[in-house]
MIDOSE-1310 file (N, C-alpha, C; in nm, 2 decimals, decimal comma, always signed):
residues 266
mayk	+0,08/-0,12/+0,00/+0,00/+0,00/+0,00/+0,09/+0,12/+0,00; +0,06/+0,22/-0,09/+0,14/+0,34/-0,10/+0,10/+0,44/+0,02; +0,19/+0,51/+0,06/+0,17/+0,61/+0,17/+0,25/+0,73/+0,15; +0,20/+0,85/+0,18/+0,27/+0,97/+0,17/+0,31/+1,02/+0,31
hils	+0,44/+1,04/+0,32/+0,50/+1,08/+0,45/+0,55/+1,22/+0,43; +0,51/+1,31/+0,52/+0,54/+1,45/+0,51/+0,61/+1,50/+0,64; +0,72/+1,57/+0,62/+0,79/+1,64/+0,73/+0,83/+1,78/+0,68; +0,78/+1,88/+0,75/+0,80/+2,02/+0,72/+0,85/+2,09/+0,84
lefk	+0,97/+2,15/+0,83/+1,03/+2,22/+0,94/+1,06/+2,37/+0,90; +1,04/+2,46/+0,99/+1,07/+2,60/+0,97/+1,14/+2,66/+1,09; +1,26/+2,72/+1,06/+1,34/+2,78/+1,17/+1,35/+2,93/+1,15; +1,34/+3,00/+1,26/+1,36/+3,15/+1,26/+1,45/+3,19/+1,38
hidg	+1,52/+3,30/+1,35/+1,61/+3,36/+1,45/+1,53/+3,46/+1,53; +1,50/+3,43/+1,66/+1,41/+3,51/+1,74/+1,48/+3,54/+1,87; +1,48/+3,67/+1,91/+1,54/+3,71/+2,04/+1,68/+3,65/+2,06; +1,76/+3,66/+1,95/+1,90/+3,62/+1,95/+1,93/+3,47/+1,95
ktrl	+1,82/+3,39/+1,93/+1,84/+3,24/+1,92/+1,77/+3,18/+1,80; +1,82/+3,07/+1,75/+1,76/+2,99/+1,65/+1,64/+2,91/+1,72; +1,53/+2,92/+1,66/+1,41/+2,85/+1,72/+1,33/+2,77/+1,61; +1,28/+2,66/+1,65/+1,20/+2,58/+1,56/+1,06/+2,64/+1,57
lrsf	+1,02/+2,72/+1,47/+0,90/+2,80/+1,46/+0,78/+2,71/+1,43; +0,80/+2,61/+1,34/+0,69/+2,53/+1,30/+0,74/+2,39/+1,26; +0,67/+2,29/+1,30/+0,69/+2,15/+1,25/+0,56/+2,08/+1,22; +0,56/+2,02/+1,11/+0,44/+1,94/+1,07/+0,48/+1,81/+1,01
ytgc	+0,41/+1,70/+1,06/+0,45/+1,57/+1,01/+0,33/+1,48/+1,00; +0,34/+1,39/+0,90/+0,24/+1,28/+0,89/+0,32/+1,16/+0,85; +0,26/+1,04/+0,87/+0,32/+0,92/+0,83/+0,43/+0,88/+0,93; +0,54/+0,83/+0,88/+0,64/+0,76/+0,97/+0,74/+0,86/+1,03
mrvi	+0,74/+0,99/+1,00/+0,85/+1,08/+1,05/+0,80/+1,16/+1,17; +0,89/+1,17/+1,26/+0,87/+1,25/+1,39/+1,00/+1,33/+1,42; +0,98/+1,42/+1,51/+1,10/+1,50/+1,55/+1,11/+1,49/+1,71; +1,23/+1,49/+1,76/+1,25/+1,50/+1,91/+1,27/+1,65/+1,94
kpfy	+1,22/+1,69/+2,06/+1,24/+1,83/+2,10/+1,39/+1,87/+2,09; +1,41/+1,98/+2,01/+1,55/+2,02/+1,99/+1,62/+2,08/+2,11; +1,75/+2,08/+2,10/+1,83/+2,14/+2,21/+1,95/+2,22/+2,15; +2,02/+2,29/+2,23/+2,13/+2,37/+2,18/+2,27/+2,31/+2,20
lkdt	+2,35/+2,31/+2,09/+2,50/+2,29/+2,11/+2,56/+2,43/+2,08; +2,60/+2,50/+2,19/+2,64/+2,64/+2,18/+2,53/+2,72/+2,12; +2,55/+2,78/+2,00/+2,44/+2,86/+1,94/+2,37/+2,79/+1,83; +2,40/+2,66/+1,81/+2,34/+2,58/+1,71/+2,22/+2,50/+1,77
lllq	+2,11/+2,51/+1,70/+1,99/+2,43/+1,74/+2,00/+2,29/+1,68; +2,00/+2,19/+1,76/+2,01/+2,05/+1,71/+1,88/+1,98/+1,72; +1,84/+1,91/+1,61/+1,71/+1,84/+1,60/+1,73/+1,70/+1,55; +1,67/+1,60/+1,62/+1,68/+1,46/+1,57/+1,55/+1,42/+1,51
ivsi	+1,57/+1,35/+1,39/+1,45/+1,29/+1,32/+1,44/+1,14/+1,36; +1,32/+1,10/+1,39/+1,29/+0,96/+1,42/+1,19/+0,91/+1,32; +1,22/+0,78/+1,27/+1,13/+0,71/+1,18/+1,05/+0,61/+1,26; +0,92/+0,61/+1,25/+0,83/+0,51/+1,31/+0,80/+0,40/+1,21
gagl	+0,81/+0,27/+1,26/+0,78/+0,16/+1,17/+0,90/+0,09/+1,12; +0,88/-0,01/+1,04/+0,99/-0,10/+0,99/+1,08/-0,03/+0,89; +1,02/+0,06/+0,80/+1,10/+0,13/+0,70/+1,01/+0,17/+0,59; +1,07/+0,22/+0,48/+1,00/+0,27/+0,37/+0,97/+0,15/+0,27
serd	+0,85/+0,14/+0,23/+0,81/+0,04/+0,13/+0,79/+0,09/-0,01; +0,77/+0,00/-0,10/+0,75/+0,04/-0,24/+0,63/+0,14/-0,25; +0,64/+0,23/-0,33/+0,54/+0,34/-0,36/+0,52/+0,43/-0,24; +0,59/+0,41/-0,13/+0,59/+0,51/-0,03/+0,66/+0,64/-0,08
fvsf	+0,61/+0,76/-0,05/+0,66/+0,88/-0,10/+0,69/+0,97/+0,03; +0,81/+1,02/+0,04/+0,85/+1,11/+0,15/+0,87/+1,25/+0,09; +0,80/+1,34/+0,15/+0,82/+1,48/+0,12/+0,88/+1,55/+0,24; +1,00/+1,60/+0,23/+1,07/+1,66/+0,34/+1,11/+1,80/+0,30
niev	+1,06/+1,90/+0,38/+1,09/+2,04/+0,34/+1,15/+2,11/+0,46; +1,26/+2,18/+0,44/+1,33/+2,25/+0,55/+1,35/+2,40/+0,51; +1,30/+2,48/+0,59/+1,32/+2,63/+0,57/+1,40/+2,69/+0,69; +1,52/+2,74/+0,65/+1,61/+2,79/+0,76/+1,61/+2,94/+0,74
gqgc	+1,56/+3,01/+0,84/+1,55/+3,16/+0,83/+1,69/+3,23/+0,84; +1,69/+3,36/+0,81/+1,81/+3,44/+0,82/+1,87/+3,43/+0,95; +2,01/+3,41/+0,95/+2,09/+3,41/+1,07/+2,08/+3,28/+1,16; +2,00/+3,19/+1,12/+1,98/+3,06/+1,20/+2,10/+2,97/+1,18
kvli	+2,12/+2,89/+1,29/+2,23/+2,79/+1,29/+2,16/+2,66/+1,33; +2,15/+2,56/+1,24/+2,07/+2,44/+1,26/+2,15/+2,32/+1,22; +2,14/+2,21/+1,31/+2,20/+2,08/+1,27/+2,08/+1,98/+1,29; +2,06/+1,90/+1,18/+1,96/+1,80/+1,18/+2,02/+1,66/+1,16
inqg	+1,99/+1,57/+1,24/+2,05/+1,44/+1,23/+1,94/+1,33/+1,25; +1,95/+1,22/+1,17/+1,86/+1,11/+1,19/+1,91/+1,03/+1,31; +1,81/+0,99/+1,39/+1,84/+0,91/+1,51/+1,88/+0,77/+1,48; +1,83/+0,72/+1,37/+1,86/+0,58/+1,33/+1,87/+0,57/+1,18
atki	+1,91/+0,45/+1,13/+1,93/+0,43/+0,99/+1,80/+0,43/+0,92; +1,80/+0,47/+0,79/+1,68/+0,46/+0,70/+1,68/+0,32/+0,64; +1,57/+0,25/+0,65/+1,56/+0,11/+0,60/+1,46/+0,11/+0,48; +1,50/+0,05/+0,37/+1,42/+0,04/+0,25/+1,38/-0,10/+0,24
mksv	+1,25/-0,12/+0,24/+1,19/-0,26/+0,25/+1,17/-0,32/+0,11; +1,15/-0,45/+0,11/+1,13/-0,52/-0,02/+1,02/-0,47/-0,11; +1,04/-0,46/-0,23/+0,94/-0,42/-0,33/+0,89/-0,54/-0,40; +0,76/-0,55/-0,41/+0,70/-0,67/-0,48/+0,71/-0,65/-0,63
gess	+0,69/-0,53/-0,68/+0,71/-0,50/-0,82/+0,83/-0,42/-0,85; +0,82/-0,33/-0,95/+0,93/-0,25/-0,98/+0,92/-0,10/-0,93; +0,81/-0,08/-0,85/+0,80/+0,06/-0,79/+0,90/+0,08/-0,69; +0,94/+0,21/-0,67/+1,04/+0,25/-0,58/+0,98/+0,32/-0,45
aqql	+1,05/+0,32/-0,34/+1,02/+0,41/-0,23/+1,10/+0,54/-0,27; +1,03/+0,65/-0,26/+1,09/+0,78/-0,31/+1,10/+0,88/-0,19; +1,21/+0,95/-0,19/+1,23/+1,05/-0,09/+1,27/+1,18/-0,16; +1,20/+1,29/-0,15/+1,23/+1,42/-0,21/+1,25/+1,51/-0,10
inin	+1,37/+1,58/-0,09/+1,40/+1,67/+0,02/+1,43/+1,81/-0,05; +1,36/+1,91/+0,00/+1,38/+2,04/-0,05/+1,43/+2,13/+0,07; +1,54/+2,20/+0,05/+1,60/+2,28/+0,16/+1,62/+2,42/+0,11; +1,58/+2,52/+0,19/+1,61/+2,66/+0,16/+1,68/+2,72/+0,28
vdkd	+1,80/+2,78/+0,25/+1,87/+2,84/+0,36/+1,89/+2,98/+0,33; +1,83/+3,07/+0,42/+1,83/+3,21/+0,40/+1,97/+3,28/+0,43; +1,97/+3,40/+0,41/+2,09/+3,48/+0,42/+2,16/+3,46/+0,56; +2,29/+3,44/+0,55/+2,38/+3,43/+0,67/+2,33/+3,31/+0,77
arle	+2,26/+3,22/+0,72/+2,22/+3,10/+0,80/+2,31/+2,98/+0,76; +2,31/+2,88/+0,85/+2,38/+2,76/+0,83/+2,29/+2,64/+0,87; +2,29/+2,54/+0,78/+2,22/+2,41/+0,80/+2,31/+2,30/+0,77; +2,33/+2,21/+0,87/+2,40/+2,08/+0,84/+2,29/+1,97/+0,86
ylpg	+2,28/+1,89/+0,75/+2,18/+1,78/+0,74/+2,26/+1,65/+0,74; +2,24/+1,57/+0,84/+2,33/+1,45/+0,85/+2,23/+1,33/+0,86; +2,19/+1,27/+0,75/+2,10/+1,16/+0,75/+2,16/+1,03/+0,79; +2,29/+1,01/+0,77/+2,36/+0,89/+0,82/+2,33/+0,77/+0,72
ltip	+2,31/+0,66/+0,78/+2,31/+0,53/+0,71/+2,17/+0,50/+0,64; +2,18/+0,45/+0,52/+2,06/+0,40/+0,45/+2,09/+0,25/+0,42; +1,99/+0,16/+0,45/+2,01/+0,02/+0,43/+1,90/-0,03/+0,34; +1,93/-0,08/+0,22/+1,83/-0,14/+0,13/+1,82/-0,29/+0,16
fpks	+1,70/-0,33/+0,18/+1,67/-0,47/+0,20/+1,66/-0,55/+0,07; +1,67/-0,68/+0,06/+1,66/-0,75/-0,07/+1,54/-0,72/-0,15; +1,56/-0,70/-0,28/+1,46/-0,66/-0,38/+1,39/-0,53/-0,36; +1,46/-0,44/-0,29/+1,41/-0,30/-0,27/+1,46/-0,21/-0,38
nfyq	+1,38/-0,10/-0,40/+1,41/+0,00/-0,49/+1,40/+0,13/-0,42; +1,50/+0,22/-0,44/+1,50/+0,35/-0,37/+1,54/+0,46/-0,46; +1,47/+0,57/-0,46/+1,50/+0,69/-0,53/+1,50/+0,81/-0,44; +1,61/+0,89/-0,44/+1,62/+1,00/-0,35/+1,67/+1,12/-0,43
aiev	+1,61/+1,24/-0,40/+1,66/+1,36/-0,47/+1,66/+1,47/-0,36; +1,78/+1,54/-0,34/+1,79/+1,65/-0,24/+1,83/+1,77/-0,32; +1,75/+1,87/-0,31/+1,78/+2,00/-0,37/+1,79/+2,11/-0,26; +1,91/+2,18/-0,27/+1,94/+2,28/-0,17/+1,95/+2,42/-0,24
nlsp	+1,88/+2,52/-0,18/+1,89/+2,65/-0,24/+1,95/+2,74/-0,13; +2,06/+2,80/-0,17/+2,14/+2,89/-0,08/+2,12/+3,03/-0,11; +2,12/+3,12/-0,01/+2,12/+3,26/-0,02/+2,26/+3,32/+0,01; +2,28/+3,45/-0,02/+2,41/+3,51/+0,01/+2,45/+3,49/+0,15
gsef	+2,58/+3,44/+0,17/+2,63/+3,42/+0,30/+2,58/+3,30/+0,38; +2,50/+3,22/+0,32/+2,45/+3,09/+0,38/+2,54/+2,98/+0,36; +2,53/+2,88/+0,45/+2,61/+2,76/+0,45/+2,53/+2,63/+0,46; +2,59/+2,52/+0,40/+2,52/+2,39/+0,41/+2,62/+2,28/+0,42
gyme	+2,58/+2,18/+0,50/+2,67/+2,06/+0,52/+2,58/+1,94/+0,51; +2,64/+1,83/+0,47/+2,56/+1,70/+0,45/+2,66/+1,58/+0,45; +2,61/+1,47/+0,52/+2,69/+1,35/+0,51/+2,59/+1,23/+0,52; +2,61/+1,14/+0,43/+2,53/+1,02/+0,42/+2,61/+0,90/+0,38
ifsm	+2,56/+0,78/+0,43/+2,63/+0,65/+0,40/+2,52/+0,56/+0,35; +2,56/+0,49/+0,24/+2,47/+0,39/+0,18/+2,54/+0,25/+0,20; +2,47/+0,16/+0,26/+2,51/+0,02/+0,27/+2,46/-0,05/+0,15; +2,53/-0,15/+0,11/+2,49/-0,24/+0,00/+2,40/-0,35/+0,04
grva	+2,33/-0,33/+0,16/+2,24/-0,43/+0,21/+2,27/-0,46/+0,36; +2,20/-0,56/+0,41/+2,22/-0,60/+0,55/+2,34/-0,70/+0,54; +2,46/-0,64/+0,55/+2,58/-0,72/+0,53/+2,60/-0,83/+0,63; +2,57/-0,80/+0,76/+2,58/-0,90/+0,86/+2,49/-1,02/+0,83
sled	+2,38/-1,00/+0,76/+2,29/-1,11/+0,73/+2,32/-1,17/+0,59; +2,44/-1,14/+0,54/+2,48/-1,19/+0,41/+2,38/-1,15/+0,30; +2,33/-1,03/+0,31/+2,24/-0,98/+0,21/+2,29/-0,86/+0,12; +2,43/-0,86/+0,11/+2,49/-0,75/+0,03/+2,46/-0,77/-0,11
fmfs	+2,43/-0,66/-0,18/+2,40/-0,65/-0,32/+2,28/-0,74/-0,36; +2,18/-0,75/-0,27/+2,06/-0,82/-0,30/+1,94/-0,73/-0,33; +1,96/-0,60/-0,32/+1,86/-0,50/-0,35/+1,84/-0,49/-0,50; +1,74/-0,42/-0,55/+1,72/-0,40/-0,69/+1,79/-0,28/-0,75
nitt	+1,77/-0,16/-0,68/+1,85/-0,05/-0,73/+1,84/+0,06/-0,63; +1,95/+0,15/-0,63/+1,95/+0,27/-0,55/+1,99/+0,39/-0,65; +1,91/+0,49/-0,64/+1,94/+0,61/-0,72/+1,93/+0,73/-0,62; +2,03/+0,81/-0,62/+2,03/+0,93/-0,53/+2,10/+1,05/-0,60
qliv	+2,06/+1,17/-0,57/+2,12/+1,28/-0,63/+2,11/+1,40/-0,53; +2,21/+1,48/-0,54/+2,22/+1,60/-0,45/+2,25/+1,72/-0,55; +2,17/+1,83/-0,54/+2,18/+1,95/-0,62/+2,19/+2,07/-0,52; +2,29/+2,15/-0,53/+2,31/+2,27/-0,45/+2,31/+2,39/-0,55
nngn	+2,21/+2,48/-0,52/+2,21/+2,60/-0,60/+2,25/+2,72/-0,51; +2,33/+2,80/-0,57/+2,37/+2,93/-0,50/+2,30/+3,04/-0,57; +2,19/+3,09/-0,51/+2,10/+3,18/-0,58/+2,03/+3,10/-0,69; +2,03/+3,15/-0,81/+1,97/+3,07/-0,92/+2,08/+3,00/-1,00
vpay	+2,20/+2,99/-0,95/+2,31/+2,93/-1,02/+2,34/+2,79/-0,96; +2,34/+2,69/-1,04/+2,38/+2,56/-0,99/+2,53/+2,56/-0,95; +2,55/+2,52/-0,83/+2,69/+2,52/-0,77/+2,75/+2,39/-0,75; +2,67/+2,28/-0,73/+2,72/+2,15/-0,71/+2,62/+2,05/-0,75
fesf	+2,66/+1,93/-0,81/+2,57/+1,82/-0,84/+2,65/+1,69/-0,82; +2,59/+1,60/-0,76/+2,64/+1,46/-0,76/+2,52/+1,36/-0,76; +2,55/+1,25/-0,82/+2,45/+1,15/-0,84/+2,51/+1,01/-0,86; +2,44/+0,91/-0,81/+2,48/+0,78/-0,85/+2,37/+0,68/-0,86
hiep	+2,38/+0,58/-0,94/+2,28/+0,48/-0,96/+2,35/+0,34/-0,95; +2,30/+0,26/-0,87/+2,36/+0,13/-0,85/+2,25/+0,02/-0,86; +2,29/-0,08/-0,94/+2,21/-0,20/-0,95/+2,30/-0,32/-0,94; +2,26/-0,42/-0,85/+2,35/-0,53/-0,83/+2,39/-0,60/-0,96
kmkg	+2,30/-0,61/-1,06/+2,33/-0,67/-1,18/+2,45/-0,60/-1,25; +2,48/-0,48/-1,21/+2,59/-0,41/-1,27/+2,72/-0,44/-1,19; +2,72/-0,52/-1,09/+2,83/-0,53/-1,00/+2,96/-0,57/-1,07; +2,95/-0,65/-1,17/+3,07/-0,69/-1,24/+3,14/-0,58/-1,32
nmav	+3,06/-0,47/-1,34/+3,11/-0,36/-1,42/+3,13/-0,23/-1,33; +3,12/-0,25/-1,20/+3,13/-0,13/-1,11/+3,27/-0,09/-1,07; +3,37/-0,16/-1,12/+3,51/-0,13/-1,09/+3,53/-0,12/-0,94; +3,58/-0,01/-0,89/+3,62/+0,00/-0,74/+3,50/-0,02/-0,65
igey	+3,38/+0,04/-0,69/+3,26/+0,03/-0,60/+3,22/-0,11/-0,57; +3,23/-0,19/-0,67/+3,18/-0,33/-0,66/+3,25/-0,41/-0,56; +3,37/-0,36/-0,51/+3,45/-0,44/-0,41/+3,40/-0,41/-0,27; +3,32/-0,30/-0,24/+3,29/-0,25/-0,11/+3,14/-0,26/-0,08
nyil	+3,11/-0,26/+0,05/+2,98/-0,28/+0,10/+2,92/-0,14/+0,15; +3,00/-0,04/+0,16/+2,95/+0,09/+0,21/+3,01/+0,20/+0,13; +2,93/+0,30/+0,10/+2,97/+0,42/+0,03/+2,94/+0,54/+0,12; +3,03/+0,63/+0,14/+3,01/+0,75/+0,22/+3,03/+0,87/+0,13
tglw	+2,94/+0,97/+0,15/+2,96/+1,10/+0,07/+2,93/+1,21/+0,17; +3,01/+1,31/+0,17/+2,99/+1,43/+0,25/+3,03/+1,56/+0,18; +2,95/+1,67/+0,20/+2,98/+1,79/+0,13/+2,95/+1,91/+0,23; +3,04/+2,01/+0,23/+3,01/+2,13/+0,31/+3,05/+2,25/+0,22
tfni	+2,96/+2,34/+0,21/+2,98/+2,46/+0,12/+3,07/+2,56/+0,19; +3,11/+2,53/+0,31/+3,21/+2,61/+0,38/+3,33/+2,52/+0,41; +3,44/+2,58/+0,45/+3,57/+2,51/+0,47/+3,57/+2,45/+0,61; +3,57/+2,32/+0,62/+3,59/+2,25/+0,75/+3,72/+2,17/+0,75
ldsd	+3,80/+2,18/+0,65/+3,92/+2,10/+0,64/+4,05/+2,19/+0,66; +4,15/+2,12/+0,72/+4,28/+2,19/+0,74/+4,37/+2,15/+0,62; +4,34/+2,04/+0,55/+4,42/+1,99/+0,44/+4,34/+1,89/+0,36; +4,39/+1,86/+0,24/+4,33/+1,74/+0,17/+4,41/+1,62/+0,21
giee	+4,35/+1,50/+0,17/+4,43/+1,38/+0,21/+4,36/+1,26/+0,16; +4,42/+1,15/+0,17/+4,37/+1,02/+0,14/+4,42/+0,92/+0,24; +4,34/+0,83/+0,29/+4,38/+0,73/+0,39/+4,33/+0,59/+0,35; +4,42/+0,50/+0,33/+4,38/+0,36/+0,30/+4,39/+0,29/+0,43
fdgg	+4,29/+0,21/+0,47/+4,29/+0,13/+0,59/+4,23/-0,01/+0,55; +4,24/-0,10/+0,65/+4,20/-0,24/+0,62/+4,06/-0,24/+0,58; +4,04/-0,28/+0,45/+3,90/-0,29/+0,40/+3,84/-0,16/+0,34; +3,92/-0,06/+0,32/+3,86/+0,07/+0,27/+3,95/+0,18/+0,24
vltw	+3,89/+0,29/+0,19/+3,97/+0,41/+0,16/+3,88/+0,53/+0,19; +3,94/+0,64/+0,23/+3,87/+0,76/+0,26/+3,96/+0,87/+0,20; +3,89/+0,97/+0,14/+3,96/+1,08/+0,08/+3,88/+1,21/+0,11; +3,95/+1,32/+0,12/+3,89/+1,45/+0,15/+3,97/+1,56/+0,09
gwtv	+3,90/+1,67/+0,07/+3,96/+1,79/+0,00/+3,86/+1,89/-0,03; +3,89/+1,96/-0,14/+3,80/+2,08/-0,18/+3,77/+2,06/-0,33; +3,65/+2,11/-0,36/+3,61/+2,12/-0,50/+3,67/+2,24/-0,56; +3,65/+2,26/-0,69/+3,70/+2,38/-0,76/+3,63/+2,51/-0,71
sgfs	+3,51/+2,49/-0,65/+3,43/+2,60/-0,59/+3,47/+2,63/-0,45; +3,56/+2,55/-0,39/+3,60/+2,57/-0,26/+3,52/+2,50/-0,15; +3,43/+2,41/-0,20/+3,35/+2,33/-0,10/+3,44/+2,22/-0,05; +3,41/+2,19/+0,08/+3,48/+2,07/+0,14/+3,41/+1,94/+0,11
fikg	+3,48/+1,83/+0,08/+3,41/+1,71/+0,06/+3,49/+1,60/+0,13; +3,41/+1,49/+0,16/+3,47/+1,37/+0,22/+3,40/+1,25/+0,14; +3,48/+1,16/+0,09/+3,43/+1,04/+0,01/+3,50/+0,92/+0,06; +3,42/+0,81/+0,07/+3,49/+0,69/+0,11/+3,41/+0,56/+0,06
fski	+3,49/+0,45/+0,06/+3,44/+0,32/+0,03/+3,50/+0,22/+0,14; +3,41/+0,13/+0,18/+3,46/+0,04/+0,29/+3,39/-0,10/+0,28; +3,46/-0,20/+0,32/+3,39/-0,33/+0,33/+3,32/-0,34/+0,46; +3,37/-0,27/+0,57/+3,31/-0,27/+0,70/+3,29/-0,12/+0,73
gndm	+3,16/-0,09/+0,76/+3,12/+0,05/+0,76/+3,17/+0,13/+0,88; +3,17/+0,07/+1,00/+3,19/+0,15/+1,12/+3,33/+0,22/+1,13; +3,43/+0,15/+1,08/+3,57/+0,21/+1,08/+3,57/+0,33/+0,99; +3,52/+0,32/+0,87/+3,52/+0,44/+0,78/+3,43/+0,55/+0,84
iska	+3,32/+0,52/+0,89/+3,23/+0,62/+0,95/+3,29/+0,70/+1,06; +3,36/+0,62/+1,15/+3,43/+0,68/+1,27/+3,54/+0,77/+1,22; +3,61/+0,74/+1,12/+3,72/+0,82/+1,07/+3,67/+0,95/+1,01; +3,56/+0,94/+0,93/+3,50/+1,05/+0,87/+3,45/+1,15/+0,97
chiv	+3,38/+1,10/+1,08/+3,33/+1,18/+1,18/+3,44/+1,26/+1,26; +3,55/+1,19/+1,27/+3,67/+1,25/+1,34/+3,73/+1,36/+1,25; +3,73/+1,34/+1,12/+3,78/+1,45/+1,03/+3,69/+1,57/+1,04; +3,55/+1,54/+1,04/+3,45/+1,65/+1,05/+3,47/+1,73/+1,18
ddgr	+3,48/+1,66/+1,29/+3,49/+1,72/+1,42/+3,62/+1,80/+1,44; +3,73/+1,75/+1,38/+3,86/+1,82/+1,38/+3,84/+1,96/+1,31; +3,77/+1,95/+1,19/+3,75/+2,07/+1,12/+3,66/+2,17/+1,19; +3,56/+2,12/+1,25/+3,46/+2,20/+1,32/+3,53/+2,27/+1,44
drrg	+3,62/+2,20/+1,51/+3,69/+2,25/+1,62/+3,78/+2,37/+1,58; +3,85/+2,35/+1,47/+3,94/+2,46/+1,42/+3,86/+2,58/+1,38; +3,74/+2,56/+1,34/+3,65/+2,67/+1,29/+3,57/+2,74/+1,41; +3,59/+2,68/+1,53/+3,52/+2,73/+1,65/+3,38/+2,68/+1,66
leki	+3,35/+2,57/+1,59/+3,21/+2,51/+1,60/+3,21/+2,40/+1,70; +3,10/+2,37/+1,75/+3,09/+2,26/+1,85/+3,11/+2,13/+1,78; +3,17/+2,03/+1,86/+3,18/+1,90/+1,81/+3,05/+1,83/+1,82; +3,02/+1,73/+1,73/+2,90/+1,66/+1,72/+2,90/+1,53/+1,81
pwrq	+2,82/+1,51/+1,91/+2,82/+1,38/+1,98/+2,75/+1,27/+1,90; +2,82/+1,23/+1,80/+2,76/+1,14/+1,70/+2,69/+1,02/+1,76; +2,77/+0,94/+1,84/+2,73/+0,82/+1,90/+2,61/+0,83/+2,00; +2,61/+0,94/+2,07/+2,51/+0,97/+2,17/+2,37/+1,00/+2,10
lssa	+2,38/+1,06/+1,98/+2,27/+1,11/+1,91/+2,21/+1,01/+1,81; +2,29/+0,93/+1,75/+2,24/+0,85/+1,63/+2,31/+0,72/+1,62; +2,23/+0,61/+1,60/+2,28/+0,48/+1,56/+2,31/+0,48/+1,41; +2,28/+0,58/+1,34/+2,30/+0,59/+1,19/+2,45/+0,62/+1,16
fl	+2,53/+0,65/+1,27/+2,67/+0,68/+1,25/+2,76/+0,59/+1,33; +2,71/+0,47/+1,37/+2,79/+0,38/+1,45/+2,87/+0,30/+1,35
């Protein structure tokens, strides 16, 4: 049965603080009462139920007002359930960040179950002086249950617009039947991607570790990125979080208590 899930959040800077002005949700998505990390308002998203099923449609809208500082993190992993036919679970996320505001959206881990289909599109619209950060990890299935590469397909894309000008685009599409032609990706069970439109890095680099590789640096636009592939997810995720926290600390931003807030980053 198809179901539409809606989450709409609006943040405003009032009396010198970022505040959650409005939240509306239906379906599987809920929010936990936000709290502050220094001057940043932190909000956790909770999903109710087993996961997203075929023909489920998630509409997620985030409005960040002028001068706000917001960090949104998923409390747990997103699970994509089995599809009976070829229909996909779809998630469309629209983000608007007003002048001199900052939003970091950290959805964490997505796990596709056998025979599942998933389509995700994230569009971010930035205003002058605004900043955006994002980090997500895709598993190739429930690896511990020996279900790696048993899903049908994953398609995801991220678009960042600076005003009316496209500033960044990334996309990938994976089908297990393509595994023999996926070169490097086909060797690994986890893919990590992170982007910040502001500088959180002290240097660029690449680190090879047992079962994976992690690289970080800057785009030609000066955006910071972190990319990684790993056979075992937790080591790569821990290293990426450490790089992010080091960069945040140098910039005078609060460190993120990843493990206390979310099982999606374990």
